[in-house]
ZADOKE-461687 format. One line per 4 residues: their letters; for each residue x, y, z of N, C-alpha, C. Coordinates in steps of 0.2 Angstrom, whole numbers, m for minus. Atoms other than C-alpha are relative to their C-alpha. Layout:
! residues N
A	X,Y,Z,X,Y,Z,X,Y,Z; ... $
This chain:
! residues 78
XXXX	2,m3,m6,480,478,69,m7,3,m1; 6,m3,1,465,487,62,m6,m5,0; 5,5,1,456,471,58,m1,m3,7; 1,2,m7,459,465,76,m4,4,4 $
XXXX	4,m4,m4,452,480,84,m7,0,m3; 7,1,3,437,479,72,m3,m6,3; 3,7,m3,434,461,77,m2,1,8; 1,m1,m7,436,466,96,m6,5,1 $
XXXX	5,m5,m1,424,481,93,m7,m4,m2; 6,4,2,411,469,85,m2,m5,6; 1,5,m5,412,456,99,m2,4,6; 2,m4,m6,411,470,112,m7,3,m1 $
XXXX	7,m3,1,395,478,104,m5,m6,1; 4,5,m1,387,461,104,m1,m2,8; 0,2,m8,392,458,123,m5,6,3; 4,m6,m3,384,476,127,m7,m2,m1 $
XXXX	7,1,2,368,471,118,m3,m6,5; 2,6,m4,367,454,128,0,3,8; 0,m2,m7,372,463,145,m6,5,1; 6,m4,m1,358,476,142,m6,m4,0 $
XXXX	6,4,0,345,463,138,0,m4,7; 0,4,m6,350,453,154,m2,4,6; 2,m4,m5,347,468,165,m8,m1,2; 7,1,m2,331,466,176,m4,7,m2 $
XXXX	4,m6,2,317,477,170,m3,4,7; 2,m4,m5,311,491,182,m8,1,m1; 7,m1,0,292,490,185,m2,7,2; 3,m7,m2,283,507,184,m7,0,0 $
XXXX	8,0,0,265,511,188,m1,6,m5; 2,m5,4,255,523,177,2,7,2; m2,m7,m3,258,538,188,7,2,m1; m7,m1,1,276,536,187,2,1,m8 $
XXXX	m1,m1,7,276,535,168,m3,6,m2; 3,m7,1,265,551,167,4,5,2; m4,m6,m3,276,561,178,7,0,m2; m6,0,3,291,556,169,6,m4,5 $
XXXX	m4,3,m5,298,546,184,4,4,5; m4,m5,m4,304,561,194,0,m2,7; 1,2,m7,298,553,210,6,m6,2; m5,6,m1,310,538,207,7,3,0 $
XXXX	m6,m3,1,325,550,204,3,1,7; m3,m2,m6,328,555,222,m2,m6,6; 2,6,m5,320,539,231,3,m6,m2; m3,6,3,331,526,222,5,m3,5 $
XXXX	m4,3,m4,339,514,233,6,m3,m4; m5,2,4,356,507,228,m1,m7,m2; 1,6,3,355,492,217,5,m5,3; m4,4,m3,362,476,224,0,m7,m4 $
XXXX	0,7,3,366,458,218,1,0,m7; m1,1,7,364,453,201,m1,7,m4; 1,m7,4,357,471,195,6,4,1; m7,m3,m1,373,479,202,5,m2,m4 $
XXXX	m5,3,4,384,467,194,m1,1,m8; 2,m1,7,375,469,177,1,7,m2; m1,m7,2,376,488,178,8,1,0; m7,m1,1,395,487,181,3,m3,m6 $
XXXX	m2,3,6,397,475,167,m1,4,m6; 2,m5,6,388,487,155,4,5,0; m4,m6,0,398,502,161,7,m2,m3; m7,2,2,415,492,158,0,m1,m8 $
XXXX	1,1,7,409,486,141,m1,6,m4; 1,m7,4,404,504,136,7,3,0; m7,m3,0,421,510,141,4,m3,m5; m4,4,5,430,497,131,m3,1,m7 $
XXXX	3,m2,7,418,501,116,3,6,m2; m3,m7,2,423,519,116,7,0,m1; m7,1,0,441,515,119,2,m3,m7; m1,3,6,441,503,104,m2,5,m6 $
XXXX	2,m5,6,432,516,93,5,5,m1; m5,m6,1,444,530,97,6,m3,m3; m7,3,2,459,518,94,m1,m1,m8; 1,2,7,451,513,77,0,7,m5 $
XXXX	0,m6,3,448,531,72,8,3,m1; m7,m2,0,466,535,77,4,m4,m5; m3,4,4,473,521,67,m2,1,m8; 2,m1,6,463,525,52,2,7,m3 $
XX	m2,m6,1,469,543,52,7,0,m1; m7,0,1,487,539,52,3,m6,m4 $
């Protein structure tokens, strides 16, 4: 059981890396980089299409990752 969960955790972590790399980059100008992007915090529109899909995939994969990690810790302690 522990081997299966470890393998699933490895596959999930690889999928997280792929999902993060597939997300479109957000272009920022020099002023935004210097100000820390505070102007973008309140003026951000909802993402749509592929960007929204990739954000949801990343969140789901992250939740699965933490669930598997917690399950592995529980199994190793018992």
